[in-house]
DRENFI-414224 format. One line per 5 residues: number of its first residue (from 1); their letters; for each residue x, y, z of C-alpha. Coordinates in Angstrom, 3 decimals, padded with zeros to 6 digits. Last residue first. Example, Ala and Ser with C-alpha at 12.3 -4.5 7.8 and 13.67 -1.06 7.14 Angstrom:
BEGIN
2	sa	013.670,-001.060,007.140  012.300,-004.500,007.800
//
This chain:
BEGIN
256	aaegg	002.084,003.866,-011.667  005.379,004.872,-010.051  007.864,005.889,-013.117  009.960,003.609,-015.038  011.928,000.259,-014.244
251	wpdga	009.852,-000.821,-010.904  007.055,-001.922,-013.130  009.468,-004.122,-015.014  007.349,-006.241,-017.804  006.147,-009.618,-018.790
246	qlrra	006.748,-011.690,-015.537  005.000,-009.139,-013.186  002.125,-008.971,-015.663  001.891,-012.582,-015.924  001.737,-013.072,-012.038
241	fnrac	-000.827,-010.675,-011.684  -002.974,-012.474,-014.442  -002.297,-015.755,-012.705  -002.846,-014.532,-009.391  -006.385,-013.034,-009.920
236	aalla	-007.262,-015.806,-012.337  -006.484,-018.538,-009.856  -008.539,-016.426,-006.951  -011.424,-016.110,-009.304  -011.593,-019.592,-010.425
231	egkaa	-011.412,-020.835,-006.614  -014.101,-018.493,-005.692  -016.562,-019.476,-008.465  -015.990,-023.114,-007.387  -016.695,-022.323,-003.740
226	tarra	-020.003,-021.028,-004.729  -021.682,-017.534,-004.457  -025.238,-017.149,-005.849  -026.767,-015.735,-002.766  -024.127,-013.350,-002.239
221	dgavg	-025.716,-010.516,-004.121  -024.277,-006.951,-004.613  -023.220,-004.416,-002.095  -023.559,-005.878,001.409  -023.509,-003.744,004.604
216	sprlq	-027.379,-004.604,004.988  -028.214,-001.200,005.577  -026.281,-000.327,001.900  -026.065,003.564,001.302  -026.484,005.159,004.466
211	dfttf	-024.605,002.122,006.187  -021.765,002.487,003.854  -020.831,006.272,005.206  -020.971,008.942,002.709  -018.393,011.260,001.707
206	rkltp	-019.142,013.578,-000.992  -019.375,013.443,-005.186  -018.963,015.057,-008.318  -016.685,012.916,-010.491  -013.109,012.090,-009.917
201	llsaa	-013.717,008.537,-011.051  -013.118,005.815,-008.215  -016.869,004.980,-007.856  -017.066,004.401,-011.522  -014.388,001.462,-011.490
196	mafat	-015.944,-000.392,-008.412  -019.685,-000.110,-010.025  -022.264,-000.533,-007.180  -024.789,-003.128,-006.464  -027.500,-002.738,-003.842
191	ghadp	-027.861,-005.006,-001.194  -027.732,-008.984,-000.708  -026.464,-011.014,002.217  -029.800,-012.055,004.051  -030.461,-015.461,002.290
186	lrsaq	-026.529,-016.115,003.242  -026.890,-016.207,006.979  -027.290,-019.837,006.998  -024.327,-020.104,005.244  -021.949,-018.484,007.603
181	vlnak	-018.418,-018.273,006.015  -015.694,-018.743,008.210  -015.049,-022.457,007.653  -015.032,-021.695,004.071  -011.888,-020.098,004.225
176	aammm	-010.055,-019.979,001.066  -012.757,-021.618,-001.670  -015.595,-020.324,000.382  -013.939,-016.989,001.105  -013.520,-016.447,-002.975
171	steae	-017.153,-017.127,-003.610  -018.230,-014.979,-000.691  -015.966,-012.095,-002.146  -017.255,-012.408,-005.750  -020.840,-012.802,-004.771
166	cahmv	-021.038,-010.030,-002.570  -019.038,-008.921,000.664  -018.518,-005.927,-001.151  -018.155,-005.391,-004.942  -015.915,-007.210,-007.188
161	cdqde	-016.805,-006.790,-010.942  -019.183,-007.915,-013.480  -022.249,-008.921,-011.369  -025.084,-011.513,-011.205  -023.369,-014.476,-012.769
156	lirai	-019.466,-014.331,-012.010  -016.950,-016.163,-014.276  -016.904,-013.797,-016.997  -016.793,-010.442,-015.281  -013.869,-011.790,-012.919
151	edaae	-011.995,-012.712,-016.097  -012.186,-009.295,-017.716  -011.092,-007.713,-014.486  -008.397,-009.846,-013.700  -005.860,-007.511,-012.460
146	mfytt	-008.118,-005.204,-010.889  -008.971,-007.748,-008.421  -005.436,-007.682,-006.922  -005.299,-003.838,-006.486  -001.965,-002.827,-007.780
141	taipv	001.112,-001.102,-006.565  004.996,-000.428,-007.587  007.047,001.385,-005.156  009.896,003.158,-007.039  013.077,003.802,-004.931
136	aleht	014.348,006.977,-003.691  012.919,006.176,-000.201  011.155,009.487,000.146  010.272,010.358,-003.644  009.058,006.746,-004.295
131	levai	007.110,006.924,-000.855  005.296,010.084,-002.057  004.109,008.618,-005.286  003.244,005.457,-003.730  001.016,007.434,-001.130
126	aalgq	-001.051,009.158,-003.870  -002.449,005.976,-005.375  -002.527,004.348,-002.350  -005.084,006.971,-000.972  -007.040,006.188,-003.907
121	inggh	-007.159,002.521,-003.660  -007.434,002.077,000.258  -011.310,002.046,000.189  -011.495,-000.920,-002.319  -009.652,-003.111,-000.276
116	gnviv	-006.981,-005.929,-001.171  -003.906,-003.991,-002.186  -000.541,-005.324,-003.397  002.218,-002.873,-002.452  004.806,-004.379,-004.850
111	ikrfg	008.621,-003.828,-003.796  011.702,-004.437,-005.757  014.811,-003.191,-004.387  015.212,-005.436,-001.582  018.402,-005.333,000.632
106	agqis	016.829,-005.663,004.137  016.893,-002.169,004.421  014.659,-001.714,001.396  011.921,-004.181,003.169  012.231,-001.992,006.330
101	rcldr	011.929,001.328,004.711  008.717,-000.442,002.657  007.682,-000.672,006.302  008.265,002.615,007.667  006.671,004.463,004.565
96	llahy	003.592,002.070,004.558  003.424,003.014,008.459  003.935,006.772,007.985  001.411,006.753,004.887  -001.273,005.084,006.912
91	tplsl	-000.692,007.246,009.846  -001.135,010.253,007.638  -004.280,008.835,005.826  -005.932,008.202,009.254  -006.324,004.518,010.121
86	tftgg	-009.467,002.274,010.494  -010.358,-000.787,012.329  -014.282,-002.258,012.046  -015.982,-004.514,013.831  -019.118,-002.044,014.356
81	falhh	-021.627,-001.156,011.498  -020.916,002.843,011.649  -017.302,002.262,011.341  -017.603,001.090,007.630  -017.004,004.344,005.679
76	dalgc	-014.038,005.143,007.955  -012.039,002.178,006.319  -008.665,003.299,005.183  -006.257,000.303,006.014  -005.657,-002.261,009.103
71	wvtpa	-004.358,-005.816,008.291  -001.152,-004.996,006.646  -000.165,-008.437,005.518  003.259,-010.206,006.669  005.619,-010.100,003.446
66	vvapl	005.245,-012.636,000.661  008.405,-013.369,-001.180  009.155,-013.583,-004.583  011.644,-015.171,-007.036  011.520,-013.940,-010.636
61	nagll	013.081,-016.584,-012.713  012.762,-019.169,-010.185  008.914,-019.496,-010.108  006.314,-016.559,-010.428  003.347,-018.821,-009.903
56	ratrr	004.391,-019.442,-006.438  004.557,-015.609,-005.637  001.307,-015.352,-007.180  -000.396,-018.039,-005.261  000.909,-016.595,-002.145
51	cvdsv	-000.074,-013.068,-002.997  -003.631,-014.144,-003.981  -004.239,-015.876,-000.501  -002.836,-012.836,001.240  -005.352,-010.406,-000.673
46	lfddv	-008.072,-012.866,000.195  -007.470,-013.292,003.973  -007.027,-009.715,004.643  -009.847,-008.270,002.809  -012.004,-011.093,004.522
41	gtplh	-010.985,-010.368,007.827  -014.261,-009.197,009.246  -015.874,-012.442,008.905  -018.457,-013.090,006.307  -022.161,-013.623,006.625
36	pghqe	-023.956,-010.551,008.372  -022.304,-008.251,006.021  -018.503,-007.578,005.601  -017.757,-005.434,008.425  -013.850,-004.308,008.650
31	tsavp	-010.299,-005.323,008.822  -008.616,-003.713,006.146  -005.725,-004.873,003.527  -002.188,-004.397,002.365  -000.400,-007.313,001.091
26	llvva	003.636,-006.645,000.575  004.785,-008.543,-002.472  008.802,-008.459,-002.079  010.467,-009.263,-005.370  013.749,-010.893,-005.473
21	dreal	016.880,-009.539,-006.857  018.910,-012.549,-006.013  020.775,-010.922,-003.490  017.491,-010.101,-001.733  016.524,-013.612,-001.858
16	sqlie	019.900,-014.710,-000.182  019.083,-012.145,002.685  015.696,-013.629,002.945  017.224,-016.864,003.642  019.818,-015.674,006.134
11	atlcn	016.873,-013.797,008.093  015.321,-017.147,008.320  012.015,-017.581,006.546  008.223,-018.445,007.814  007.351,-014.606,008.609
6	weisd	008.661,-013.478,004.908  006.252,-016.090,003.473  007.636,-017.743,000.083  007.725,-021.340,001.911  009.357,-024.394,000.156
1	m	013.001,-023.728,-000.254
//
């Protein structure tokens, strides 16, 4: 079997994978503005790519199948730019619950929601706990670029983490979907940087739309992006994620 994508497989093959206790990677993303040079599907394309790479790295000892990507997430903060779809938190919760219930109903017992959008992180942390109770099965979650934070910092030149439409995301798009990167707009693709991890800390803050903070729609600097960096970033994320899955059992304890 060459394919690892759910929607390229027959129901019979999926049933056999469930019987082998395969893990299902459910990529979740967002469709939103990504500056003047990148398409709105960046988060969708990149998390899908990392999930496919990870599934192929896992091999026979931990068979994996990649579910169709959830292309819409929590992106209210990008609406002012246009080109953005977003869901309310209750809708997002209900959607993920029904998708995970479908995966469970197909016989799979190991589910990892693999996130590719910073705006989903806090919502997913709460939703995963609720889903574990509602479905009586532990749901593991991760954000793919958090799996390789140290390597990402070493690969990039002008920033030490993934930001938005930045050196990192632009490089990965150059590697994964080069035809969708508008190189002529790269000179305009820069904006004030921010620290992803720090932005998630529960310190004093209020909701602020992205256009108020970064009028260009970019956080970071895409002008140093290269396809070589992008390939290194995608490979590092998949490699580290696969190692984490192979090294332990995230479904055996409490939800992370």
